[in-house]
N, C-alpha and C positions, 0 to 999 in steps of 0.2 A: 505494500500499499504506499509506503513511503518513497518508493521507485517511481510509481504512478503519479504520485503528487508532485514529486520533484522534475519529473519528466513535462508534465503539464503546467507548473510553473516557469521551467526554461521556454517551453515553448510561448506561452503569454507574454515573456520578456522580449523576445525575439520578435511574436507579433507587432507589438508597439512602435516597432522601428519601420516595420510593413509599409509601401506607398497607400497599401487600403487599410490602413489601422483602424481606421473611423467608422470602418464597415460595420454593420450591424451583427453580423454571422459571426461564430467561434471560429471557422474554419475559411482561409482564405488563401485565393491562390494570386496566380500573377494579373488575371481579369477581376479580382474582386472575389466575392462572397462564393465559396464553394458550393455548387448543388450536387443533391445525394449522388448521380451520376459521375461528377467530379471527384467527388471525396471516392468512390468505387475503383474508378480508374486511378488514381494515386495510390489504393491500397495493391490494386492489380500489379502496378510495377514494383512496390516493395515486396511483393509474394515474390514476383520473378527474379528480383537483385536478392534476394536472400533465399532462393530455390526452395520456397515452399509452393506447393500447388494451390493454384487460385481456390479460394473461399467465397464466402458471400458475408459483410458486416453483422446481419442478426446471428451468424454462427457464432460471435463471440458473444453472445447474451447465453445461450446455451452452454459454450465452452467454460462458461464462468460458473452457470448455475447447478452445473452439474456436479462438480466434484464439491461444491458449497454446500449442498442439499446431504451429499451422499457422505460426506465427512460428518453429519449430522446439524450442521447451520439450522437455523431457524429458519420459517418461512416469513414472517413477521420482520426478520432482520435481513433476510435478503433484499424484501421488497424496498424498506427503508434505505439501504445502501446503494439499490440500483435508480431510485426513484420512482420504482411502480407504484400507482396509486390504486388498480384492482389486482384481484386476484386471476384475472385471466390471463396476464401477463405472466404470472408464478405458474399457472397451470400450462399454459404452452412452452415455456423454459424448461420447467421442472417436470414434462411429463415422461423423459425417457428415463429417469432415476426413479419415479415416482415406486414405478412396479419391484425396482430393488429394492427402495425402503419400506414397501409396505410387506414385501419376504422376509424383509428383517425384524420388522416389527413382530410379523406372525411368531416366527423363530422365538424371539425374546419373551412374548407376551401369551405365548398358547399356553393352556392347560398341561398339553403333555411337557412342555419345556420343566415345567412344576414338578413331574413324575420320576 
């Protein structure tokens, strides 16, 4: 978390010196505020430079939510740290780990486990 905060602060400091620093959007490029497609294109270039297969931005949420929930992070805390206001997002990005969590809970709390 500290590393992410440091990286964002570094970006914000560099952003202040950008010719489009007065733009309202957070992510800016050579021509101003980056639109979703521009952000995707930038990510795609970075993936290629890093030698990683292309992905899609929502997968970041999934790859964050999955280990968070699998590691017994609470639903409420995950919603707070990601800024999700409805359980729909939690259900969407936590679905892949939901079955695993349910099986673990059943194993831990089933009557058979107490015999």
